[in-house]
C-alpha positions as CSV (number, residue, x, y, z in Angstrom):
1,M,184.8,157.8,102.4
2,K,186.6,154.4,102.2
3,A,189.6,155.9,103.9
4,T,187.5,157.2,106.7
5,K,185.8,153.8,107.3
6,M,189.3,152.1,107.3
7,K,190.5,154.6,110.0
8,I,187.4,153.9,112.1
9,K,188.0,150.2,111.8
10,H,191.7,150.5,112.7
11,L,190.7,152.7,115.7
12,Y,188.2,150.1,116.9
13,L,190.8,147.3,116.6
14,L,193.3,149.4,118.6
15,L,190.8,150.0,121.3
16,L,189.9,146.3,121.4
17,L,193.5,145.2,121.6
18,S,194.1,147.8,124.4
19,A,191.2,146.4,126.4
20,L,192.4,142.8,126.0
21,S,195.9,143.8,127.0
22,S,194.4,145.5,130.2
23,C,192.5,142.3,131.0
24,I,195.6,140.2,130.6
25,D,197.6,142.7,132.8
26,N,195.0,142.4,135.6
27,E,194.7,138.6,135.4
28,V,195.5,137.0,138.8
29,T,198.2,134.3,138.6
30,P,198.9,131.8,141.4
31,P,201.9,132.8,143.5
32,K,205.2,130.9,143.3
33,F,205.8,130.1,146.9
34,D,207.5,127.5,149.1
35,V,208.5,127.3,152.7
36,K,211.2,125.4,154.6
37,V,211.8,125.1,158.3
38,N,215.4,125.5,159.5
39,N,214.9,123.2,162.6
40,E,212.0,120.7,162.4
41,K,212.7,119.7,165.9
42,A,213.2,122.3,168.6
43,K,212.7,122.7,172.4
44,A,209.7,124.5,173.9
45,G,210.6,128.2,174.1
46,D,213.1,128.1,171.2
47,S,212.6,130.3,168.1
48,I,211.9,128.4,165.0
49,R,212.6,130.0,161.6
50,F,210.6,129.4,158.5
51,T,212.4,130.5,155.3
52,F,210.4,131.5,152.2
53,S,211.0,131.3,148.4
54,G,208.9,133.3,146.0
55,D,207.3,136.7,146.6
56,P,203.4,136.5,147.0
57,D,201.4,139.6,147.7
58,I,200.1,138.3,151.1
59,I,201.1,135.6,153.5
60,T,198.9,134.4,156.4
61,F,200.4,132.1,159.1
62,Y,198.6,129.4,161.1
63,S,201.0,128.1,163.8
64,G,199.0,124.9,164.4
65,E,198.5,125.7,168.1
66,D,195.0,125.8,169.7
67,G,193.0,128.6,168.2
68,N,195.4,128.9,165.3
69,E,194.8,125.8,163.2
70,Y,194.2,126.0,159.5
71,K,191.9,123.0,159.5
72,N,189.6,124.8,161.9
73,R,189.4,128.1,159.9
74,E,185.7,127.5,159.1
75,R,184.6,125.6,162.3
76,T,181.8,127.3,164.2
77,E,180.7,124.4,166.5
78,L,182.8,122.1,168.7
79,T,181.0,119.0,170.2
80,G,182.1,116.6,172.8
81,G,182.4,119.1,175.6
82,K,181.4,118.8,179.3
83,L,178.7,121.4,180.1
84,E,178.6,122.3,183.8
85,L,176.5,124.7,185.9
86,E,177.0,126.1,189.4
87,F,175.4,128.9,191.3
88,V,174.8,130.2,194.8
89,T,171.4,130.7,196.5
90,Q,170.1,132.3,199.7
91,V,166.6,132.1,201.1
92,L,165.2,134.7,203.4
93,Y,162.0,135.4,205.5
94,G,158.7,133.6,205.2
95,T,158.1,129.9,206.0
96,Q,157.0,128.2,202.8
97,N,159.1,125.3,201.5
98,N,160.2,124.5,198.0
99,N,159.3,127.8,196.4
100,L,162.1,127.8,193.9
101,R,163.0,125.2,191.2
102,L,165.4,125.0,188.3
103,F,164.4,123.9,184.8
104,A,166.0,123.5,181.4
105,S,164.5,123.3,177.9
106,T,165.8,122.8,174.3
107,D,162.4,123.4,172.6
108,F,161.3,126.7,174.2
109,S,160.5,129.1,171.3
110,G,162.3,132.1,172.8
111,I,159.1,134.0,173.0
112,Y,158.9,135.1,176.6
113,T,155.2,134.7,177.4
114,S,153.3,132.4,179.8
115,E,151.7,130.7,176.8
116,E,155.0,129.9,175.1
117,V,156.6,128.8,178.4
118,S,153.7,126.4,179.0
119,K,154.0,124.9,175.5
120,A,157.7,124.0,176.0
121,S,159.1,120.8,177.5
122,W,161.1,121.6,180.7
123,V,163.4,119.2,182.5
124,D,163.4,119.7,186.3
125,L,167.0,120.0,187.5
126,T,166.3,121.0,191.1
127,D,167.3,117.8,192.8
128,R,170.7,117.8,191.1
129,F,171.8,120.8,193.1
130,T,172.2,121.9,196.8
131,W,169.9,124.8,197.9
132,S,169.9,127.3,200.7
133,T,167.7,126.3,203.7
134,G,166.9,127.6,207.1
135,A,164.4,129.8,208.9
136,G,164.7,133.6,208.8
137,V,167.8,134.7,206.9
138,G,169.3,131.6,205.5
139,P,173.0,131.2,204.6
140,S,174.4,131.6,201.1
141,V,174.9,128.1,199.8
142,P,176.9,126.9,196.8
143,S,174.9,124.5,194.6
144,G,178.0,122.5,193.6
145,K,179.3,122.2,190.1
146,K,177.1,119.7,188.2
147,D,177.4,118.1,184.8
148,I,174.3,119.0,182.6
149,T,175.7,117.8,179.3
150,D,172.9,115.2,179.0
151,L,170.4,118.1,178.5
152,L,171.9,119.2,175.2
153,A,170.2,118.6,171.9
154,S,172.2,118.7,168.6
155,G,171.8,122.0,166.8
156,K,169.6,123.5,169.4
157,P,170.2,126.1,172.1
158,I,169.4,125.4,175.7
159,F,167.4,127.7,178.0
160,L,167.8,127.7,181.8
161,A,165.0,128.9,184.1
162,F,164.3,129.5,187.7
163,K,160.6,129.0,188.5
164,Y,159.1,130.5,191.7
165,V,155.8,129.3,193.0
166,G,154.3,130.8,196.2
167,Q,151.2,129.5,197.9
168,K,148.5,131.8,199.2
169,P,148.8,132.1,203.0
170,T,146.1,130.7,205.1
171,G,146.0,133.8,207.4
172,T,147.0,137.5,207.1
173,T,150.7,137.1,207.5
174,P,152.9,136.8,204.4
175,T,154.6,133.4,204.3
176,Q,156.2,133.3,200.8
177,R,160.0,133.4,200.9
178,T,162.5,135.7,199.1
179,W,165.2,133.9,197.1
180,R,168.5,135.4,196.0
181,V,170.9,134.0,193.4
182,H,174.3,135.4,194.0
183,G,176.4,133.6,191.4
184,F,175.6,131.7,188.3
185,D,178.2,130.1,185.9
186,V,177.8,127.9,182.9
187,T,181.0,126.5,181.4
188,N,181.8,124.0,178.7
189,T,185.1,122.1,178.9
190,F,186.2,120.5,175.6
191,Q,188.3,117.5,175.1
192,N,191.4,119.6,174.1
193,G,191.3,121.1,177.6
194,T,190.0,124.5,176.7
195,T,187.0,125.9,178.7
196,S,184.4,128.2,177.2
197,N,182.5,130.5,179.5
198,V,178.9,130.1,178.2
199,A,177.1,132.4,180.6
200,T,177.4,134.2,183.9
201,L,174.9,135.8,186.2
202,A,175.4,139.1,184.3
203,T,175.5,137.7,180.8
204,A,172.7,135.0,180.9
205,G,170.2,137.5,179.5
206,W,167.4,136.9,182.1
207,T,163.8,137.7,181.2
208,S,160.9,137.4,183.7
209,V,157.7,135.7,182.7
210,E,154.7,136.4,184.9
211,F,152.0,133.8,185.4
212,T,150.1,135.2,188.4
213,N,150.4,138.1,190.8
214,P,152.3,141.1,189.5
215,A,153.0,142.3,193.0
216,S,155.7,139.7,193.4
217,K,158.5,139.6,190.8
218,W,162.0,138.8,189.7
219,V,164.7,141.5,189.8
220,F,167.9,141.4,187.8
221,T,171.2,143.2,188.5
222,S,174.7,142.5,187.3
223,T,175.6,140.8,190.6
224,L,172.3,139.5,191.9
225,V,169.1,137.9,190.7
226,Y,166.4,137.7,193.3
227,F,162.7,137.1,193.7
228,T,160.8,139.6,195.9
229,T,157.4,138.6,197.2
230,G,156.2,142.2,197.9
231,S,154.7,140.8,201.1
232,T,151.9,139.4,199.0
233,L,149.0,137.5,200.4
234,E,148.1,136.0,197.0
235,A,149.5,133.0,195.1
236,S,152.5,133.7,192.9
237,E,154.1,132.1,189.9
238,E,156.9,133.8,187.9
239,W,159.8,132.4,185.8
240,A,163.2,133.9,185.2
241,I,164.5,132.5,181.9
242,S,167.9,132.9,180.3
243,K,168.6,133.8,176.8
244,P,169.3,130.9,174.3
245,L,172.6,129.5,175.3
246,N,174.8,127.8,172.6
247,P,177.5,125.9,174.6
248,N,179.1,124.3,171.5
249,K,179.4,127.5,169.5
250,V,183.1,128.5,168.9
251,S,184.8,131.2,166.8
252,P,186.7,129.9,163.8
253,D,190.4,129.8,164.1
254,R,192.2,132.8,162.6
255,G,195.5,133.0,160.9
256,T,198.1,135.8,161.5
257,P,198.9,138.1,158.6
258,I,202.7,138.2,158.3
259,K,203.2,139.9,154.9
260,E,201.2,142.5,153.1
261,Y,201.4,143.7,149.5
262,T,204.1,146.4,149.8
263,L,206.6,144.4,152.0
264,S,209.1,141.8,151.2
265,K,209.3,138.8,153.5
266,L,212.1,136.3,153.4
267,F,211.5,134.4,156.6
268,H,209.2,134.2,159.7
269,N,210.2,133.3,163.3
270,H,207.8,131.7,165.8
271,V,208.1,130.4,169.3
272,Y,206.2,127.3,170.5
273,K,205.8,127.4,174.3
274,E,204.4,123.9,174.7
275,P,205.8,120.5,173.6
276,G,203.9,118.7,170.9
277,T,203.6,118.1,167.2
278,Y,202.3,121.1,165.2
279,K,201.3,121.5,161.6
280,A,202.4,125.0,160.6
281,T,200.4,126.3,157.6
282,F,201.2,129.2,155.3
283,V,198.6,130.6,152.9
284,A,200.3,132.7,150.2
285,S,198.1,134.8,147.9
286,N,198.3,137.1,144.9
287,V,195.5,139.7,144.9
288,T,194.2,142.2,142.3
289,I,190.9,144.0,141.8
290,D,189.9,141.0,139.6
291,G,190.3,138.3,142.2
292,Q,192.7,136.2,144.3
293,Q,194.8,133.1,143.8
294,S,196.3,131.2,146.7
295,V,198.6,128.3,147.5
296,V,198.8,126.5,150.8
297,K,202.0,125.1,152.2
298,E,202.2,123.0,155.4
299,V,205.2,122.1,157.5
300,D,205.3,119.6,160.4
301,V,207.1,120.9,163.5
302,T,208.0,118.8,166.6
303,V,208.6,120.7,169.8
304,L,210.4,118.8,172.6
305,P,210.2,119.5,176.3
C-alpha cells in the first residue's frame, strides 16, 4: 500500500515538473537585436543598407517618411490643417431670387428630421461663395475655393447643408427655380503638405430633410445634386445635409514587415527619394503562443539632394 502511494506521489511530481518545464520552454524572451546603417548620409535616390545583428522572429520597419513614422503609429487625428470647400452651381428656370443657401453645423445630432435640424445651430456660409445667376438657364459657376477652417470644433464632426426655400407664387405660374450642384469638394491640407480628401459630391452622404411640400425635392446622383421644384405652386423648404465629416481624422502610420518567423534576415535596403533627415525605426519581436516581447531600435539618416 505504501509502495503504491509512493509511486503515485512520484508520478505526480514528474507531471508537475513536466508542466513547469513546458511553461519555461514557452516563455517569451526579449530578442537580442541591433541595427547599424552603412551610410548615415546618402543622396536622394541612393540605396541605404541597414545591417542587423541578432535573429528576432519578426522585424517591422518604419522608414521615417510621411505615413511611415513610428511616432505616429497610434495617431488617429491630425490638427492644424486648412479646411477648404469648393463647388459648382447652376440655376435654371423660374424667377425667384436667393432660393438656395449653404450652412454648416458642428452640433447637429445626425438625426435627419426637421425637428433635429431646427434644434441645431447653423452658420450661414452663403456669402462666402459665388453662385450661379441669370434668367432662364443660368451658367455653371464655380464657387471659388474658400477656407472654412474657422467652423471646426475640436473633437466634433462638421455637417454641411444646402437649404432650399421657395416662395408661393402670387399667380398660377410656377416661379421657384431649379438648382444644380455639379461639383463639391472638401479638402484638408496639413502643415506637412499632405492633403486629405474629406468629401466629394459622390461621397458626402447626402440626406434630404423635408420641411414643407413633398412635391419639390432634392435628388442625388454620383455626379449631380439638384433640387427640382416639380412646378409647384406651394411654398417649399427642404434641406440636403451631408454625413458627419471628420476633416482631422487620419489613419495611423503603419510599418512594413520585413522579416517573418521562418526567414533569416541579415540586412535591409531602402531608398529615400526626397532630401531630409529621417528617423528609421526597427521593431524586433519574439513571439510565442504565450505572448510577445519587443525591442525598438532607431537610426538617424540624412538624405542629401
